[in-house]
Phi, psi and omega in degrees: 000147175232161176305125188242165181215122178242150172282125171273101191278134177227220177296150184057051184298341179304324181297315179295317182298314179295321179298320180287309188283324185260314185273346181073028180261129181088159180261359181160194184234152163251111187274146189239109176301334178299328186246344178236117176296161184305316182296326179293317179297318182294337181275351179295148177302144181302324181295324179291316179297324182294337179266000192238170172234157181248120178267109183300339175056057174272019188306311173243095190293346178258016177298143180252018180298136191303312185290327174301321183285356175283351179260117185296340181268359177293134189308324181292342180275352187268126171054044174078011178131149185287131171224126182304320185292332184251347185297331182301332180283347182247350192297327179295319178293320178299314181299313181298317181295318181292319177296314181302318180299313182294322179291315181299326181278353174075027177294154187292340181204145174277128181260131176270122184286159179232158173258141179280117176234120190263010179234151180274064180293146175302332181265012186309309185288326175297319179297316180297318180297316181289327183293305182216326196299310182300317182295320179293320178298319182292315184288333183281342182064233181266006181297132176299138185234156171249119181268120177273142183219117178259118185238163171257162179303316179300328178296320181286330184274348179270113185302320181292321180291319176305317180295321178295319177297315180299316179297323182292310185290336179272002181275354182253110184296337180284340186278122175238004179211146178236131177250106187252138169227145182235143173263113179241100183287134183197166179261000180244158179285324177272150174285118180239067186210093185300320181298314179296314182300318179294318179295322180292320176299317179297317180300312180297318179297318180298319180295313182293333177293344176274354182098359179276144172280151182233130169242124178259113182271162174056041177269142169268204185297339179298343178305330180298328181295330184290353175299339177291336181285341182136196185271069174268186177239131176249178185231162174220139181227165181278280181290159187301327182286000169255000178244357175220122182282130176202149177271001181304321185293344176278349183247322188260153176277118180297335180292343181276349183274144177285134182295135179284169174289150180295142177233155176235138178278126177248105186298332179286351174249354187050046185200158171267130182240141178305139188302321180293326177290322178298318179296328178291320176299315182299321183275323186264340180219066186299330179291321176292321179303316180296332180283324190257345185254130175248110188293145169225164181298328183285318178292320179298320178296318180294319180291338181272355181287149172286325179254130182296147178292160176256168184294339183258029173244152194281332191306317185290335177281321175298323176299315180298315181300318179296318180293321177294320177297322177297318176303312182296320179299325178291320186278329191305314184280356187268152171281167185304316182297320179290324177297317178300314181299315181296314181295318179297321179296317181289324177294318177299318178295321178295319178297321177296321178295320177297318178298319180294320177297318179295319179299325181273004176077022178264093181278147178241150180292169191314308188281348177268357182279170189256025182299337181289339190291323179294326177292320177296319179299315180295320180296315180295329182279347186259353182245000000 
């Protein structure tokens, strides 16, 4: 295994597919039934599906989102609508149908779906087993499986709960990979919580020490820090709801939300900055710009436009995917100690760039600022 990078596919999946197939960014895709109808997934090239996994997304089994309902095995499609009390009578058929779909489509691994439960109930693992896990294990036979697990930040930060999760996922002999996503509630786009980041690194390391592969879904740039845990796989997504895990998108209509301002990823800051602020850095502090910006054909095209790009256009995301692949390429051949040294050096340089921007009076809006970096520095120094 090597340090890996997958596209967390969401809305406008064409951008991710093109980035993978044409630009050579990422090792594959994590496909999303919420955003890709069944027919869309089936039309993907066989080679692309073979490098990818399909996340059944049973997180909220009674979701009425249209594309989810295009899959006959989605729980809300069964017997006139999902009911916890009656689903147990259908779960074996659901499991077989979902497994058959993933096998027929040639995905690299069959993923076992999970239900999102946000409390550390004593019956948490029993509920998960009854919901899908036991049926999938039975229907899959000896086939290697990827177990998906949706957790909250407190679950990862509680040592006893982490141990219970570890014991649970290692109790299934068919499971050789774990697909984890975490809900980390915060007021910032970047994770700025050294304690959580350190605990998550420890958790990932503990899992991999059992011999299981780990894929961490819905990661923003903090995913790079987890390279210290070992050769796991992190993700990159276009829109924010593919870089921060939340079940909100299963309930709310994304079309009702006001579109955000366009942002560009600046690798030398480890952050997304509003496009208008980035242009100000380029014009008012060109030396800092050269330090924090890594050009790509897509970003250069966007910066050369008379009219600024909008958040729902592809160039700035294709730019981000290329920069993330570059990050991974730097880290991949290194040992853990060397990865730590490289990341700490780059974080220190990013903090220096932020100080220089502040000294020159170039203010950035809340989410473009560098407050997360000291937390990242502390997390890397504590594990």
